[in-house]
Each structure stands twice: as structure tokens, then as C-alpha cells.
C-alpha positions in Angstrom: -20.6 3.2 -17.2 -23.7 1.1 -17.1 -25.1 0.1 -13.6 -24.5 -3.7 -14.4 -20.7 -2.7 -15.1 -20.7 -0.9 -11.7 -21.7 -3.9 -10.1 -19.1 -6.0 -11.6 -16.4 -3.1 -11.3 -17.0 -2.0 -7.2 -16.0 -5.8 -6.1 -13.2 -5.9 -8.0 -11.5 -2.6 -6.7 -12.7 -3.6 -3.0 -10.9 -6.7 -3.4 -7.7 -5.3 -4.9 -7.7 -2.7 -2.1 -8.0 -5.4 0.7 -5.2 -7.7 -0.8 -3.1 -4.8 -2.1 -1.1 -5.3 1.3 1.8 -7.1 -0.1 3.7 -7.4 3.3 3.5 -8.8 6.4 5.3 -8.4 9.6 7.1 -11.5 11.3 7.7 -11.3 15.0 11.6 -11.1 15.9 14.0 -11.4 18.8 16.1 -7.8 19.0 19.2 -10.2 18.7 18.3 -11.8 15.6 18.1 -8.7 13.5 20.9 -7.6 11.3 21.7 -3.9 10.8 19.7 -2.7 7.4 17.0 -4.6 8.0 13.7 -2.7 7.8 11.7 -3.2 11.3 8.5 -1.9 12.9 9.3 -1.8 17.0 6.6 -1.2 19.3 8.1 0.8 22.4 6.6 1.8 25.9 4.4 4.3 26.4 7.4 6.8 28.1 9.5 5.9 25.4 7.0 6.8 23.1 6.7 10.4 24.4 10.4 10.6 24.8 10.6 9.8 20.9 7.9 11.8 19.3 9.6 15.7 19.7 12.5 14.1 17.9 10.2 12.6 15.1 7.9 15.6 15.1 5.4 13.2 15.8 2.5 13.3 18.5 2.0 9.3 18.7 5.7 7.3 18.3 4.9 4.0 20.4 4.6 2.7 17.1 8.0 3.3 15.2 8.9 2.1 11.4 12.5 2.3 10.3 15.6 0.7 9.9 17.9 -1.0 11.8 21.7 1.4 12.1 23.4 -0.9 14.9 22.4 -2.8 18.2 24.3 -3.2 21.5 23.3 -5.6 24.2 21.0 -3.1 25.6 20.2 -0.5 22.7 18.9 -0.8 19.6 19.4 2.3 16.8 17.0 2.6 14.2 16.9 5.6 11.6 13.1 6.6 11.3 11.3 8.8 8.8 10.8 12.2 10.3 8.2 15.3 9.6 10.0 18.3 8.5 8.7 21.4 9.9 11.0 24.2 9.0 11.0 24.6 5.2 14.5 26.1 5.7 15.9 22.7 5.9 14.8 21.3 2.5 18.1 19.6 1.9 18.2 17.8 4.8 17.5 14.0 4.6 14.3 13.5 6.4 15.3 10.3 9.2 16.1 10.9 12.7 18.1 8.0 14.4 16.5 7.4 17.4 18.3 5.1 20.6 15.9 2.6 22.0 16.3 0.8 25.4 15.8 -2.7 25.2 13.6 -2.4 28.2 11.5 -0.1 26.5 11.1 -2.3 23.7 7.8 -4.0 23.5 7.3 -6.1 20.1 10.1 -6.3 17.2 8.8 -7.1 14.0 10.3 -7.3 10.3 8.9 -7.2 7.3 8.6 -10.1 4.5 7.0 -10.1 1.3 3.8 -12.0 1.3 4.1 -14.1 -1.8 0.3 -14.5 -1.8 -0.9 -11.4 -1.5 1.2 -10.3 -4.4 0.9 -12.6 -6.8 -2.9 -12.2 -5.7 -2.8 -8.2 -6.8 -0.8 -9.0 -9.8 -3.3 -11.7 -11.2 -6.4 -9.3 -10.0 -5.2 -6.6 -12.2 -4.3 -8.1 -14.9 -7.7 -9.9 -14.9 -9.0 -6.4 -14.7 -7.0 -5.1 -17.3 -7.6 -7.7 -19.8 -11.3 -7.5 -19.7 -11.4 -4.2 -20.1 -9.3 -4.5 -23.1 -11.3 -7.4 -24.7 -14.2 -5.1 -24.0 -13.4 -2.1 -25.8 -11.9 -4.3 -28.3 -15.1 -6.0 -28.7 -17.8 -3.4 -28.3 -21.2 -3.4 -26.7 -23.6 -5.7 -28.5 -25.9 -3.6 -30.0 -23.8 -0.9 -31.0 -22.3 -2.8 -34.2 -22.1 -1.0 -37.5 -24.9 -1.9 -39.6 -23.8 -4.7 -42.1 -22.4 -2.7 -45.7 -21.1 0.2 -44.0 -23.9 1.6 -43.1 -22.5 5.1 -43.1 -24.2 8.6 -41.4 -27.5 8.3 -43.7 -28.4 4.8 -41.9 -31.6 5.4 -39.6 -31.8 3.0 -36.5 -35.1 2.7 -34.5 -35.5 1.2 -31.2 -38.7 -0.1 -30.0 -39.6 -1.2 -26.6 -42.3 -3.0 -25.5 -43.1 -3.1 -21.5 
């Protein structure tokens, strides 16, 4: 890839990476969340220390999972775990965790960010279209000679400083 093309390509890739987060998290009250909703919960350090061994994690103060049920004082969330024992291959790698409301510092729901999603799709489409047009068009100065040009054509390139 030429240096000029690289200078155009790198910012496009960097912008795609920055905009690739198509979801955003919005704070919600624990009483408003429905079972089956994907949530991110921030819990107290003591609750994180209690939950970490259940998940096979070293730090469990931020939990991403799905709400199973809730009561007035407890929220039950299903959270992906780390499988350490290979004999448990067929097991679903999720753990249901009970979080007392007193240990729940913050609860957020994941929502689709339409602007970011549209930006990623538009950026990807632009990059693909540009690449396709350049591939079909060819590079200037590298077109075949008029009249076929065949393999017996000799081309000299002279450059002046």
C-alpha cells in the first residue's frame, strides 16, 4: 500500500474503531427493570469479593448479565462465567447471582445507539465503496497502452529531480 493511501486508510480505521460501540448504557431504577433485560450492575466491593469466586473472576464489582427476577430487596442476575474445569464442557457457562439492593450501587440497561450504529454502517459502506471503485478503476499511469499493448511493449519512465 502506498504512503498516501496509508495516510487516508489509518484515520478511517481509527474512526471506525472509536464509533464501533453501537450500544450505550442508561441508568435505571432496580424496580423498573423487567426480567430478561440485559443490564450492567455496579456492586459494592464486599459484594464483588463475595461474587468473584462464583464467576471465576478476580474482580466482580461490575457485572454484565441478564435479569432473571427481582424482589423488593434482591435482584437475581444471570452472568457469564469463566469455565476452569474442562470436564464441564457441556455446561452452560452462566451463573445466577443474588444481589441485595443494599449492595447495588448502580444499575444500567443497554440500549442501541442509533447514531453510532448508522455511523459505523455508513463508514464501512464508504470504505468498501471507495476500495471497490479504486480496484475497478485501476491506478493512474498503470493503464494498458492503446491498441492492446501486449507483452512486447516497452515502457520507459524518466524522472527529473
